[in-house]
C-alpha positions in Angstrom: 131.8 15.3 -16.1 130.3 18.8 -16.0 130.1 18.6 -12.2 133.9 17.8 -12.0 134.7 20.7 -14.2 132.6 23.1 -12.1 134.5 22.0 -9.0 137.8 22.9 -10.7 136.7 26.2 -12.1 135.4 28.0 -9.0 134.6 31.1 -11.0 131.7 29.3 -12.7 128.2 29.7 -11.6 126.3 28.1 -14.4 125.2 24.5 -14.4 124.7 23.3 -17.9 122.4 20.4 -17.0 120.7 21.4 -13.8 117.2 22.8 -13.3 116.6 25.3 -10.5 113.6 26.3 -8.4 112.9 30.0 -8.4 110.0 32.3 -7.4 108.4 34.2 -10.3 105.8 37.0 -10.3 104.6 36.5 -13.8 105.3 34.7 -17.0 107.2 37.6 -18.5 110.0 37.2 -16.0 110.9 33.7 -17.2 113.4 34.9 -19.8 115.1 37.1 -17.2 115.4 34.7 -14.4 118.0 32.5 -16.2 120.2 35.5 -16.8 121.1 35.8 -13.1 124.0 34.0 -11.4 122.9 30.5 -10.4 124.4 31.1 -6.9 122.8 34.4 -6.3 120.2 34.5 -3.6 116.6 33.8 -4.2 113.8 36.2 -3.3 113.9 37.2 0.3 111.7 35.5 2.8 109.6 38.6 3.2 108.8 38.5 -0.5 107.6 34.9 -0.2 104.6 36.1 1.7 103.5 38.0 -1.3 100.6 36.2 -3.0 101.8 37.2 -6.4 104.8 34.8 -6.2 104.7 31.3 -7.3 107.3 28.5 -7.3 108.4 27.3 -10.7 111.1 25.0 -12.1 113.3 26.3 -14.8 114.9 24.0 -17.4 118.6 23.1 -17.6 121.0 25.6 -19.1 122.4 24.4 -22.4 125.1 25.7 -24.7 125.2 26.4 -28.4 125.9 22.8 -29.3 122.6 21.9 -27.7 120.6 24.0 -30.1 122.3 22.5 -33.2 122.1 19.0 -31.7 118.3 19.3 -31.6 118.3 19.3 -35.4 119.5 15.8 -35.6 116.7 13.8 -37.2 115.2 11.3 -34.7 116.9 12.6 -31.7 113.6 12.7 -29.8 111.9 9.9 -31.6 110.2 7.2 -29.6 111.0 3.7 -30.9 107.5 2.5 -30.0 105.3 5.2 -31.3 102.9 4.8 -34.2 103.5 1.1 -34.8 100.8 -1.0 -36.4 98.8 -3.8 -34.7 100.7 -6.4 -36.6 104.0 -5.0 -35.3 102.6 -4.9 -31.8 101.9 -8.6 -32.0 105.4 -9.3 -33.2 106.6 -7.1 -30.3 104.7 -9.3 -27.8 106.4 -12.4 -29.2 109.8 -10.8 -29.0 109.0 -9.7 -25.4 108.2 -13.3 -24.5 111.4 -14.5 -26.1 113.7 -12.0 -24.4 112.2 -10.8 -21.2 110.2 -13.7 -19.6 112.3 -16.7 -20.3 113.9 -16.6 -16.8 110.8 -16.3 -14.7 109.0 -18.7 -17.2 111.3 -21.6 -16.5 111.1 -21.3 -12.7 108.5 -24.2 -12.4 111.3 -26.5 -13.5 113.1 -26.3 -10.2 111.3 -24.3 -7.6 109.4 -27.1 -5.8 112.3 -29.5 -6.3 114.7 -27.3 -4.4 112.1 -26.4 -1.7 111.3 -30.0 -0.9 114.9 -31.0 -0.8 115.4 -28.6 2.0 112.1 -29.3 3.7 110.9 -32.8 2.9 107.2 -33.5 2.7 105.7 -34.9 5.9 102.0 -34.4 4.9 99.7 -32.6 2.5 99.7 -29.6 4.7 103.4 -29.1 3.8 102.5 -29.1 0.1 99.8 -26.5 0.6 102.1 -24.3 2.7 104.9 -24.4 0.1 102.4 -23.7 -2.6 101.0 -20.7 -0.7 104.5 -19.4 -0.2 105.2 -19.6 -3.9 101.9 -18.0 -4.9 102.3 -15.0 -2.6 106.0 -14.6 -3.6 104.9 -14.4 -7.2 102.2 -11.8 -6.4 104.4 -9.7 -4.1 107.7 -9.5 -5.9 107.2 -9.9 -9.7 103.7 -8.4 -9.9 103.4 -5.8 -7.2 107.0 -4.7 -6.9 108.4 -4.9 -10.4 105.5 -4.8 -12.8 103.4 -2.2 -11.0 106.2 0.0 -9.4 109.8 -0.6 -10.5 109.1 -0.6 -14.2 107.8 2.9 -13.9 111.2 4.0 -12.5 112.9 3.7 -15.9 115.3 6.2 -17.3 113.9 7.1 -20.7 113.1 3.5 -21.4 116.3 2.1 -19.8 116.0 -0.3 -16.9 118.4 -1.8 -14.4 120.5 -0.7 -11.4 122.5 1.9 -13.4 119.4 3.3 -15.0 118.0 4.1 -11.6 121.4 5.7 -10.6 121.4 7.7 -13.8 117.8 8.9 -13.1 118.8 10.0 -9.6 121.9 11.8 -10.9 119.9 13.8 -13.4 117.7 15.1 -10.6 120.4 15.7 -8.0 124.2 16.4 -8.2 125.1 13.1 -6.5 127.4 11.7 -9.2 131.0 11.0 -8.3 131.7 9.7 -11.8 133.8 11.5 -14.4 131.1 11.1 -17.0 129.4 13.5 -19.4 125.9 12.9 -20.5 125.1 13.6 -24.2 123.3 16.9 -23.5 123.7 17.9 -27.1 121.3 15.1 -28.2 118.8 14.7 -25.4 117.5 17.4 -23.0 115.6 16.1 -20.0 112.0 17.2 -19.7 110.9 18.8 -16.4 107.4 19.1 -15.1 106.2 22.1 -13.1 105.3 21.2 -9.6 102.7 22.8 -7.3 104.3 23.7 -3.9 103.5 20.9 -1.4 104.8 19.0 1.5 106.2 16.3 -0.8 108.0 19.0 -2.9 109.5 20.5 0.2 110.7 17.1 1.4 112.1 16.3 -2.0 114.2 19.5 -2.0 115.5 18.8 1.5 116.6 15.3 0.5 118.2 16.7 -2.7 120.1 19.2 -0.6 121.2 16.6 1.9 122.5 14.3 -0.9 124.3 17.0 -2.7 126.1 18.3 0.4 127.1 14.9 1.8 130.2 13.3 0.2 129.6 10.2 2.4 126.1 9.7 1.1 127.3 10.1 -2.5 129.9 7.4 -2.0 127.5 5.1 -0.3 125.0 5.5 -3.1 127.7 4.7 -5.7 128.9 1.6 -3.7 125.3 0.3 -3.6 125.0 0.7 -7.3 128.3 -1.0 -8.0 127.3 -3.9 -5.7 123.9 -4.3 -7.4 125.6 -4.3 -10.8 128.1 -6.9 -9.9 125.2 -9.1 -8.7 123.5 -8.6 -12.1 126.6 -9.8 -13.9 126.9 -12.7 -11.5 123.3 -13.5 -12.2 124.1 -13.5 -15.9 126.6 -16.3 -15.3 124.5 -18.5 -12.9 121.2 -18.2 -14.7 122.2 -20.2 -17.8 123.8 -22.9 -15.6 120.6 -23.3 -13.5 118.1 -23.1 -16.3 119.9 -25.5 -18.7 120.9 -28.0 -16.0 117.3 -28.2 -14.6 115.8 -28.8 -18.0 118.3 -31.4 -19.1 117.8 -33.1 -15.7 114.4 -34.2 -17.0 116.2 -36.9 -19.0 116.6 -38.8 -15.7 112.9 -39.2 -15.5 112.4 -40.4 -19.1 115.6 -42.5 -19.5 116.8 -44.7 -16.6 120.3 -45.0 -18.2 121.0 -41.3 -18.0 123.2 -40.3 -15.1 124.5 -37.1 -13.7 127.7 -37.1 -15.8 125.6 -37.4 -19.0 123.4 -34.5 -17.9 126.4 -32.3 -17.3 127.9 -33.1 -20.7 124.6 -32.4 -22.5 124.3 -29.1 -20.5 127.7 -28.0 -21.6 126.9 -28.6 -25.2 123.6 -26.6 -24.9 125.4 -23.7 -23.2 128.0 -23.5 -26.0 125.2 -23.4 -28.6 123.3 -20.8 -26.6 126.1 -18.3 -26.4 127.2 -18.9 -30.0 123.8 -17.7 -31.3 123.7 -14.6 -29.0 125.4 -12.5 -31.7 122.5 -12.8 -34.1 120.6 -10.2 -32.1 117.6 -9.8 -29.8 115.0 -9.1 -32.5 116.0 -12.0 -34.7 116.4 -14.6 -32.0 113.6 -13.2 -29.9 111.1 -13.4 -32.8 112.2 -16.9 -33.5 112.1 -18.1 -29.9 109.0 -16.0 -28.9 106.5 -18.5 -30.3 108.4 -21.4 -28.6 108.1 -19.7 -25.3 104.4 -19.0 -26.0 103.9 -22.7 -26.5 105.9 -23.3 -23.2 103.5 -21.1 -21.2 100.5 -22.7 -22.8 102.0 -26.1 -21.9 102.4 -25.0 -18.3 98.8 -23.9 -18.1 97.5 -27.0 -19.9 99.5 -29.5 -17.7 98.4 -27.6 -14.6 94.7 -27.7 -15.5 95.1 -31.5 -16.3 96.7 -32.2 -13.0 94.1 -30.1 -11.1 91.3 -32.1 -12.7 92.9 -35.5 -12.4 94.5 -35.4 -8.9 93.3 -32.9 -6.3 91.7 -29.5 -7.0 91.7 -28.8 -3.2 95.1 -27.2 -3.6 93.2 -24.0 -4.5 92.9 -23.6 -0.7 96.6 -22.4 -0.9 95.4 -19.0 -1.8 94.6 -18.7 1.9 97.8 -17.4 3.5 97.1 -19.2 6.7 98.8 -22.3 5.2 102.1 -20.4 5.3 101.7 -20.1 9.0 100.9 -23.8 9.3 104.0 -24.6 7.1 106.4 -22.8 9.4 104.7 -24.1 12.5 105.2 -27.7 11.3 108.7 -27.4 10.0 110.2 -24.3 11.7 113.9 -24.3 10.8 113.5 -26.4 7.7 110.8 -24.2 6.4 113.1 -21.2 6.8 115.8 -23.1 4.8 113.2 -23.7 2.0 112.7 -19.9 1.5 115.9 -20.0 -0.7 114.1 -22.4 -3.0 110.8 -20.5 -2.8 112.6 -17.3 -4.1 113.5 -19.2 -7.3 109.9 -18.7 -8.5 110.7 -14.9 -8.8 114.2 -15.1 -10.1 113.4 -13.5 -13.5 111.9 -10.3 -11.9 115.1 -8.3 -12.2 115.6 -9.4 -15.8 112.2 -7.9 -16.6 113.5 -4.5 -15.4 117.0 -4.8 -16.8 115.7 -5.9 -20.2 113.4 -2.9 -20.4 115.5 -1.1 -22.9 114.6 -3.7 -25.5 110.8 -3.2 -25.3 108.2 -0.7 -24.1 107.0 -0.7 -20.4 103.4 -1.3 -21.4 104.2 -4.3 -23.5 106.1 -5.9 -20.6 103.3 -5.1 -18.1 100.5 -6.4 -20.2 102.3 -9.6 -21.3 103.1 -10.5 -17.7 99.7 -9.8 -16.2 97.5 -11.4 -18.9 99.8 -14.3 -20.0 102.8 -15.0 -17.9 101.4 -14.8 -14.4 98.2 -16.9 -15.0 100.2 -19.6 -16.7 102.8 -19.7 -13.9 100.1 -20.0 -11.2 98.3 -22.8 -13.1 101.6 -24.6 -13.5 102.4 -24.5 -9.8 98.9 -25.5 -8.8 99.1 -28.5 -11.1 102.4 -29.6 -9.6 101.0 -29.3 -6.1 97.9 -31.3 -7.1 100.2 -34.1 -8.4 102.4 -34.1 -5.3 99.3 -34.4 -3.1 99.2 -38.1 -4.2 102.8 -38.6 -5.1 105.0 -37.4 -2.3 108.0 -39.5 -3.4 108.3 -37.5 -6.7 109.1 -34.2 -5.0 112.7 -34.3 -6.2 111.6 -34.1 -9.8 108.3 -32.4 -9.3 107.8 -30.9 -12.7 108.8 -33.7 -15.1 107.1 -36.3 -12.8 103.8 -34.4 -13.1 103.8 -34.3 -16.9 101.4 -36.8 -18.4 103.2 -39.8 -20.0 101.9 -39.1 -23.5 103.2 -35.5 -23.4 106.5 -36.1 -21.7 108.9 -36.0 -24.7 107.3 -33.0 -26.4 107.3 -31.2 -23.0 111.0 -32.1 -22.4 111.9 -30.7 -25.8 110.0 -27.4 -25.3 111.4 -27.2 -21.7 114.9 -27.3 -23.0 114.2 -24.6 -25.6 112.6 -22.5 -22.9 115.6 -23.0 -20.7 117.9 -21.7 -23.5 115.6 -18.7 -23.8 115.7 -18.1 -20.1 119.5 -18.0 -20.3 119.3 -15.4 -23.0 117.0 -13.2 -20.9 119.6 -12.7 -18.2 122.5 -12.5 -20.7 120.8 -9.6 -22.6 120.1 -7.9 -19.2 123.8 -8.2 -18.4 124.7 -6.6 -21.7 122.3 -3.7 -21.1 123.7 -3.2 -17.5 127.3 -3.1 -18.7 126.5 -0.6 -21.5 125.0 1.7 -18.9 127.9 1.3 -16.5 130.3 2.0 -19.3 128.5 5.2 -20.2 128.7 6.3 -16.6 132.4 5.6 -16.3 132.2 2.5 -14.2 133.3 -0.2 -16.6 136.2 -0.5 -19.1 135.2 0.4 -22.7 134.4 -2.7 -24.7 133.3 -3.4 -28.2 129.5 -3.1 -28.4 127.6 -4.3 -31.4 124.1 -3.0 -32.0 122.0 -5.7 -33.5 118.9 -3.7 -34.4 118.8 -0.6 -36.7 115.4 0.5 -35.2 115.7 -0.3 -31.5 118.9 1.3 -30.1 118.9 -0.7 -26.9 119.4 -4.1 -28.5 123.1 -4.8 -28.2 125.7 -7.6 -28.1 129.0 -7.5 -26.3 131.3 -10.3 -27.6 133.9 -10.2 -24.7 131.2 -10.4 -22.0 129.3 -13.1 -24.0 132.3 -15.5 -24.0 133.3 -14.5 -20.5 129.8 -15.5 -19.2 130.0 -18.7 -21.1 133.3 -19.7 -19.4 131.9 -18.9 -16.0 128.7 -20.8 -16.6 130.7 -23.9 -17.7 132.7 -23.7 -14.5 129.4 -23.6 -12.5 127.9 -26.6 -14.4 131.1 -28.7 -14.2 132.1 -27.9 -10.6 128.7 -27.4 -8.9 126.4 -30.0 -10.3 124.2 -30.1 -7.2 120.8 -28.6 -7.7 120.7 -27.2 -4.1 124.1 -25.5 -4.4 123.4 -23.9 -7.8 119.9 -22.9 -6.6 121.4 -21.2 -3.5 123.9 -19.4 -5.6 121.1 -18.3 -7.9 119.2 -16.9 -4.9 122.2 -15.0 -3.6 122.8 -13.2 -6.9 119.1 -12.4 -7.4 118.5 -11.1 -3.9 121.5 -8.9 -4.0 120.1 -7.1 -7.0 116.6 -7.0 -5.6 117.6 -5.3 -2.4 119.7 -2.6 -4.3 116.7 -2.0 -6.6 114.4 -1.5 -3.6 116.7 1.0 -2.0 117.2 3.0 -5.2 113.5 3.0 -6.1 112.7 4.2 -2.6 115.0 7.1 -3.3 113.4 7.8 -6.6 110.0 7.9 -4.9 111.2 10.5 -2.4 113.3 12.6 -4.7 111.6 12.5 -8.1 108.1 11.1 -7.8 107.4 13.1 -4.6 104.6 10.9 -3.4 103.1 10.5 0.0 105.6 9.4 2.7 103.3 6.7 4.0 103.3 5.0 0.6 107.1 5.3 0.3 107.7 3.8 3.8 105.2 1.0 3.1 107.1 0.1 -0.1 110.5 0.1 1.6 109.5 -1.7 4.8 107.4 -4.5 3.1 109.7 -5.3 0.2 113.1 -4.7 1.8 112.0 -6.6 4.9 110.8 -9.5 2.8 114.0 -9.6 0.8 116.1 -9.6 3.9 114.2 -12.6 5.2 114.9 -14.5 2.0 118.5 -13.3 2.0 119.1 -14.7 5.6 117.9 -18.1 4.3 120.3 -18.3 1.4 123.3 -16.9 3.3 122.9 -19.7 5.9 123.8 -22.3 3.2 126.6 -20.3 1.6 129.3 -22.7 2.7 127.7 -25.5 0.6 129.5 -24.3 -2.5 127.4 -21.3 -3.5 130.2 -19.0 -2.1 131.7 -19.1 -5.6 129.0 -16.7 -6.8 130.0 -14.3 -4.0 133.6 -14.5 -5.0 132.7 -13.8 -8.7 130.5 -10.8 -7.7 133.3 -9.4 -5.5 135.7 -9.6 -8.5 133.3 -7.8 -10.7 132.8 -5.2 -8.0 136.5 -4.6 -7.7 136.9 -4.2 -11.5 134.2 -1.5 -11.6 135.5 0.2 -8.5 139.1 0.3 -9.7 138.0 1.6 -13.1 135.8 4.3 -11.6 138.4 5.4 -9.2 141.2 5.6 -11.8 139.0 7.3 -14.4 137.9 9.8 -11.9 141.4 10.7 -10.9 142.5 10.9 -14.6 139.6 13.2 -15.5 140.1 15.5 -12.5 143.8 15.8 -13.4 143.0 16.6 -17.0 140.6 19.2 -16.0 143.1 20.8 -13.7 145.8 20.7 -16.4 143.6 22.5 -19.0 145.3 25.5 -20.6 143.7 28.8 -19.5 142.6 31.5 -21.9 144.9 33.9 -20.1 147.8 31.7 -21.1 146.6 31.5 -24.7 146.4 35.3 -24.9 149.8 35.7 -23.4 151.3 33.3 -26.0 149.7 35.3 -28.8 148.4 34.1 -32.1 151.6 32.2 -32.9 151.2 30.2 -29.6 154.8 31.0 -28.7 156.1 28.8 -31.5 156.3 28.6 -35.3 153.0 28.1 -37.1 153.7 25.9 -40.0 151.3 25.6 -42.9 148.8 22.8 -42.5 145.9 21.6 -40.3 146.4 19.6 -37.1 143.5 17.5 -35.8 144.0 17.0 -32.0 141.9 14.2 -30.6 141.0 14.3 -26.9 138.2 13.1 -24.7 137.5 16.5 -23.2 134.7 18.3 -24.9 135.3 21.6 -23.0 138.5 23.6 -22.6 141.9 23.3 -24.1 143.4 19.9 -23.1 146.7 19.9 -21.3 148.1 17.5 -24.0 148.0 20.5 -26.3 150.6 22.2 -24.2 152.7 19.0 -24.4 152.5 19.3 -28.3 153.6 23.0 -28.1 156.7 22.2 -25.9 157.6 19.0 -27.7 157.2 19.8 -31.4 159.4 22.4 -33.1 156.4 23.9 -34.8 152.6 23.7 -34.7 150.2 23.8 -37.6 148.7 27.1 -38.8 145.2 25.8 -38.1 144.3 23.6 -35.0 141.0 21.7 -34.6 140.3 20.0 -31.3 138.2 16.9 -32.2 136.0 15.1 -29.7 134.0 12.0 -30.5 130.4 11.7 -29.1 127.8 9.0 -29.6 124.2 10.2 -30.0 121.1 8.1 -29.3 119.9 7.6 -32.9 120.8 4.9 -35.4 122.7 6.9 -38.0 123.8 10.5 -38.2 123.8 11.9 -41.8 127.2 12.8 -43.0 126.1 16.3 -43.7 125.3 16.7 -40.0 128.2 14.9 -38.5 130.2 17.9 -37.2 129.5 20.7 -34.7 131.9 23.6 -34.5 132.8 26.4 -32.2 135.6 29.0 -32.4 138.3 28.9 -29.7 140.2 32.2 -29.0 140.3 35.1 -31.4 139.9 34.7 -35.1 143.6 35.3 -35.7 144.5 32.1 -33.7 142.7 29.9 -36.2 141.7 27.4 -33.5 138.4 25.5 -33.5 136.5 23.0 -31.4 134.8 20.2 -33.3 132.4 17.6 -31.9 132.0 14.6 -34.3 128.7 12.9 -33.7 128.1 9.2 -34.4 125.0 7.1 -34.2 125.0 3.8 -32.5 124.8 2.0 -35.9 127.5 4.2 -37.5 130.8 2.3 -38.2 133.7 4.7 -37.7 135.9 3.2 -40.4 135.4 5.7 -43.2 138.4 6.5 -45.3 140.4 9.4 -43.8 140.2 11.4 -47.1 136.4 11.3 -46.9 136.5 12.2 -43.2 138.7 15.2 -43.9 136.6 16.4 -46.8 133.4 16.3 -44.8 135.1 18.0 -41.8 136.4 20.9 -44.0 133.1 21.4 -45.8 131.4 21.6 -42.4 133.9 24.0 -41.1 133.4 26.3 -44.1 129.6 26.2 -43.5 130.2 27.1 -39.9 132.3 30.1 -40.7 129.8 31.4 -43.3 127.0 31.0 -40.8 129.0 32.7 -38.1 129.7 35.7 -40.4 126.0 35.9 -41.3 124.9 35.9 -37.7 127.5 38.5 -36.8 126.0 40.7 -39.5 122.5 40.2 -38.2 123.6 40.8 -34.6 125.4 44.0 -35.7 122.2 45.2 -37.4 120.1 44.3 -34.3 122.5 46.0 -31.9 122.0 49.3 -33.8 118.3 49.2 -32.9 118.5 48.2 -29.3 119.4 50.2 -26.2 122.2 49.3 -23.8 119.6 48.1 -21.3 118.9 45.1 -23.6 122.4 43.8 -23.8 121.5 40.6 -21.9 119.2 39.6 -24.8 122.1 37.6 -26.2 121.2 35.0 -23.7 118.8 33.1 -25.8 115.7 31.2 -24.7 114.7 27.9 -26.3 111.3 26.4 -26.0 111.5 22.7 -26.1 108.8 20.4 -27.6 107.7 19.4 -24.0 107.1 23.1 -23.1 110.2 23.5 -21.0 112.0 26.8 -21.2 115.8 26.5 -21.6 118.2 29.4 -21.1 121.3 29.2 -23.2 124.2 29.7 -20.7 126.7 29.9 -23.5 126.5 32.6 -26.3 125.5 31.5 -29.7 127.4 32.4 -32.8 125.8 35.7 -32.9 127.2 36.5 -29.4 130.8 36.6 -30.6 130.5 40.3 -31.3 132.1 42.8 -29.0 130.3 43.2 -25.7 131.2 44.5 -22.3 129.3 41.7 -20.6 131.7 39.3 -19.0 131.4 35.7 -20.2 131.3 33.1 -17.5 134.5 31.1 -17.6 132.7 27.8 -16.9 131.2 27.7 -20.3 134.5 27.9 -21.5 137.8 27.8 -21.8 137.1 27.9 -25.4 134.9 30.9 -25.5 136.1 34.0 -27.3 137.8 37.0 -25.8 135.1 39.5 -24.9 137.3 42.3 -26.0 137.6 41.3 -29.7 138.1 44.2 -32.0 134.8 44.8 -34.0 135.7 45.1 -37.6 133.7 47.5 -39.8 130.6 46.0 -41.3 131.8 47.0 -44.8 134.8 44.6 -44.4 132.8 41.6 -43.2 132.6 40.0 -46.7 136.2 40.6 -47.3 137.2 39.2 -43.9 135.1 36.1 -44.6 136.8 35.4 -47.9 140.3 35.9 -46.4 139.6 33.3 -43.7 138.1 30.8 -46.2 141.2 31.3 -48.4 143.4 30.7 -45.4 141.6 27.4 -44.6 141.9 26.2 -48.2 145.6 26.9 -48.3 146.1 25.1 -44.9 144.3 22.1 -46.2 146.4 22.0 -49.3 149.5 21.9 -47.1 148.2 18.7 -45.5 146.2 17.4 -42.5 148.0 15.6 -39.6 146.2 13.6 -36.9 147.6 14.4 -33.5 146.6 11.7 -31.0 147.3 12.4 -27.3 147.3 9.5 -24.9 147.1 10.5 -21.3 147.9 8.0 -18.5 148.2 8.4 -14.8 150.6 7.1 -12.2 150.6 7.3 -8.5 153.1 9.7 -6.9 156.0 8.1 -5.1 154.8 9.4 -1.7 151.3 7.8 -2.2 150.1 5.1 0.1 150.7 1.5 -0.9 147.1 0.6 -1.9 146.8 3.6 -4.2 150.0 2.6 -6.0 148.8 -0.9 -6.3 145.4 0.1 -7.7 146.6 2.9 -10.1 149.9 1.5 -11.3 148.9 -2.1 -11.7 145.2 -2.8 -11.7 143.9 0.3 -13.4 146.9 0.3 -15.8 146.1 -3.3 -16.8 142.4 -2.5 -17.4 143.2 0.6 -19.4 145.8 -1.2 -21.5 143.3 -3.9 -22.4 140.2 -1.7 -23.1 139.3 0.1 -26.3 140.7 3.5 -26.8 138.2 6.4 -27.2 139.7 7.8 -30.4 138.7 7.9 -34.0 139.0 4.6 -35.7 140.2 5.8 -39.1 142.5 4.2 -41.6 145.1 7.0 -41.4 148.5 6.5 -43.0 151.4 6.6 -40.6 152.8 9.6 -42.5 149.7 11.6 -41.4 149.6 10.3 -37.8 151.5 11.6 -34.8 150.9 10.1 -31.3 152.2 11.7 -28.1 151.9 10.1 -24.7 151.6 12.1 -21.4 151.7 10.7 -17.9 150.0 12.6 -15.0 151.2 12.0 -11.5 148.2 11.7 -9.1 
């Protein structure tokens, strides 16, 4: 969002969220460097040869809101710090119950799908298929995801959009009209020693920032990956539940496919109905069940190894993969789609990362999940060495007869857990895409007061249920659902590989050989798998592609429309020159009272305000622009809800207010309470402003004119980074001849304010407070501005179709981004405004 605003206001040279590389002679220059124009030239090349210079990275510029926002309790608190051993054990069980259900149930169907596509012609085929599965498990879930991809998280958030957000924070590649909550979280930056990797990273960053084509390609890749995640969230429940219920055919001869489908439908309805109870509650309940499931896999595997054929351990020799392809050629290639199913939960591990810590996921997978999975596959292969005919139901046929029914029960529970893993991953991904302006706003319920990432989205939950039921009822064939499952999973995997490669080059700045090895090995492997599943797409699995395309179009249309709307609102902002020309009466009558104008823009005077001035016969004597922001903590104390800044001169009586809400805050407080808290906070702001003006006046008496730039404050963050405040603090509202950069605001004060005598400061303060109290007594009115967009008549047909119909439909049916207060109609005024784009 800040990027779009800078594009509109060309006079700006300050980036409020970007770090910069500069040369510095000594540490004492640090506070001076940030005072220069961001576009001014660096040190000349001749100076670079001077040994006294060194390359450093400055922190991002922030404004006065950023300083106050750092005071919010818990803004920088880690959810996983300082927890006891008992809580760590509980966290492990929750991790099992939420993250590993998908990959944990893969033994139910992997061999069955593989041997349907490549029937067993001898024990060599079993060893070859087993070797394929073992090395797929080692390469994709372990090496790629657990050891590499999980490290590429965005402050604990995982998934495709988390990678995109991470890249956008380090390079200006975003095309989205979003604004990150810079007033609640300031990214930490590490100082880097000049190196070849650093130079390469800077070149890549420059290339990305200067190429609009590369920015668009990157965004399209992210949207494609996200659409595959959502499709995965629909097909995973269908595959997991259907495969577990299918075991009834082995235990009960009278059970047919129709009965299996009916039972699967019932299980799916139950599964999605309990989703609302939250990840922590359900995860803690189902965690022990999944632990028993993994122990059962290991136990059955060891039993079959001892009883049937322990020689399957030879499959650790990869030569059997070569023998498998040599014997089966094309059929072996077809079976790769089934082999991939053993790694289908890998992306869920990354996407569900926001629910738990990286270390807990890594340790649980390495020391519990992976060994149990390997033993389970070894046991199935050992059984099949003597029972080739049972390949179609490899897992349930290999279960000892005495343990069949308990295993069937725990398998069905595990399948339900697996379905939850991908569903929660889908919730997380949609939340991230909404924050970046790529998905319509939906109702999001936070199910944990302690862990902010644990969420539930009702609309998406029931939507996924409906799609899963369609899959189960229309595609009951194991092969077809397995193929659809593989398509969705591989689509996400390939996008993740590309984005992580970019993170390695741009952010991690590691050796190019390592980066190329990662990209070539894993992207090449995934392309081979993808070629296998695409070959069978006409069997019925094309439905998953259609569903993914629909989700992609929804996100693309929303992003495109939102971007046009934001750009138009920025261009239509009222300039400070216009406000000065209108005068303190704003060119109309100022009636007693307070008007609260709600708008999504947090900087500048929105164009809708001009619409109010021209439409209404009078405007209130006091105006407050109110913007709603969510901060990454559970609850914001009422006393710290509001941040204020003065807009225009004092005689205008116009203020900017940002109302902060935590993710557990319910915005349904009574409007009288809201008003009382807002006015109390405004009075505190005015008193603090007057106090800082007085202090600044005293300080200016003791400083020379050469120190006038000292108003640009320097903030030392907890991580050691130095931040220069690009926007003056309250103390900087005094008269000064230093021009204020227009980018930091259309709402900044006029630099030519008259400087009242110090002796009148107290009297001036009391007059203003008295004015505010009288305005409040006259009444407070909520002025809600709804801005919509329409395509111009001369626009091309597709633009009209997208903006006037598709985007309009999505906007009409999504949640409005305004305060949800119980305001009487007598205190509410709504004005609509349509922009032609």
